[in-house]
Each structure stands twice: as structure tokens, then as C-alpha cells.
C-alpha positions in Angstrom: 16.1 -124.0 12.6 18.5 -122.7 10.0 22.0 -121.5 10.7 23.7 -118.8 8.6 27.3 -117.8 9.4 26.9 -119.2 12.9 23.7 -117.4 13.5 20.5 -119.3 14.2 17.5 -118.1 12.2 14.0 -118.7 13.6 11.2 -119.8 11.3 8.4 -117.2 11.2 4.9 -117.5 9.8 5.3 -114.3 7.7 7.8 -111.6 6.9 7.9 -108.5 4.7 10.6 -108.0 2.1 10.7 -105.2 -0.5 7.1 -104.2 0.3 5.7 -107.7 -0.2 4.5 -110.0 2.6 5.7 -113.6 2.4 3.7 -116.1 4.5 3.9 -119.8 5.1 0.1 -120.1 4.5 0.4 -119.1 0.8 -0.8 -115.6 1.4 1.7 -114.4 -1.3 -0.2 -116.3 -4.0 -3.4 -114.4 -2.9 -1.5 -111.1 -3.1 -0.2 -112.0 -6.6 -3.7 -112.9 -7.7 -4.9 -109.5 -6.4 -2.1 -107.6 -8.2 -2.7 -109.6 -11.4 -6.4 -108.7 -11.2 -5.5 -105.0 -11.0 -3.1 -105.2 -13.9 -5.2 -107.1 -16.4 -7.7 -104.3 -17.1 -4.8 -101.8 -17.6 -3.1 -104.1 -20.2 -6.4 -104.7 -21.9 -7.0 -101.0 -22.3 -3.4 -100.4 -23.4 -3.9 -103.0 -26.1 -7.2 -101.5 -27.3 -5.9 -97.9 -27.3 -2.4 -98.4 -28.5 -1.7 -101.7 -30.3 -4.7 -101.6 -32.5 -4.1 -98.0 -33.7 -2.7 -98.2 -37.2 -1.8 -94.5 -37.1 0.9 -95.1 -34.4 4.3 -96.4 -35.6 5.8 -99.5 -34.1 8.4 -97.3 -32.5 5.8 -95.3 -30.6 3.9 -98.5 -29.6 7.1 -100.0 -28.3 8.0 -96.8 -26.4 4.6 -96.8 -24.7 4.8 -100.5 -23.7 8.3 -100.0 -22.3 7.1 -97.1 -20.3 4.2 -99.0 -18.9 6.2 -102.1 -18.0 8.8 -100.1 -16.2 6.3 -97.9 -14.3 3.6 -100.5 -13.6 5.5 -102.3 -10.7 6.2 -98.9 -9.1 2.6 -97.8 -9.4 1.2 -101.1 -8.1 3.4 -100.8 -5.0 2.0 -97.4 -4.3 -1.6 -98.5 -4.5 
């Protein structure tokens, strides 16, 4: 058992924090693997359709990437 400010905390097998489930049996790693598997095709398509386009300026490319990396975690939590 763990004590914080005089309160005893019990050990649990799993708990949810900020929308993610943390578990003592490494279920979080499975969740991370699942999320990574969903993100990889999106990033591949983004690379193909944005990064390789010579007609887009670096400023535009950077803007697109910033938008994706800010919104991607939000979208992944909705799915």
C-alpha cells in the first residue's frame, strides 16, 4: 500500500486517466500499439500527398504538419 498525505491508496489492476486505461498487465502497451497502427497510414498518406509535392512551399507543408500533429491526438481519442 501507498500513503499520500496520510491517505492510504489501494493498488488496483487498472484505472482510467485522461481517457486512457492503465493496467498492471501491460494493456496500455497494447493500446499504444493499436493507436500507432491507426496513425501510421495517416502519416504515410500525409507524406505522399504533402511532403513530396514540389508545388507546395515549405511554409504550407509546415502548417499542414502542425495542424495534423495538434489535431491527431484529439481525433484519435474520439475514435
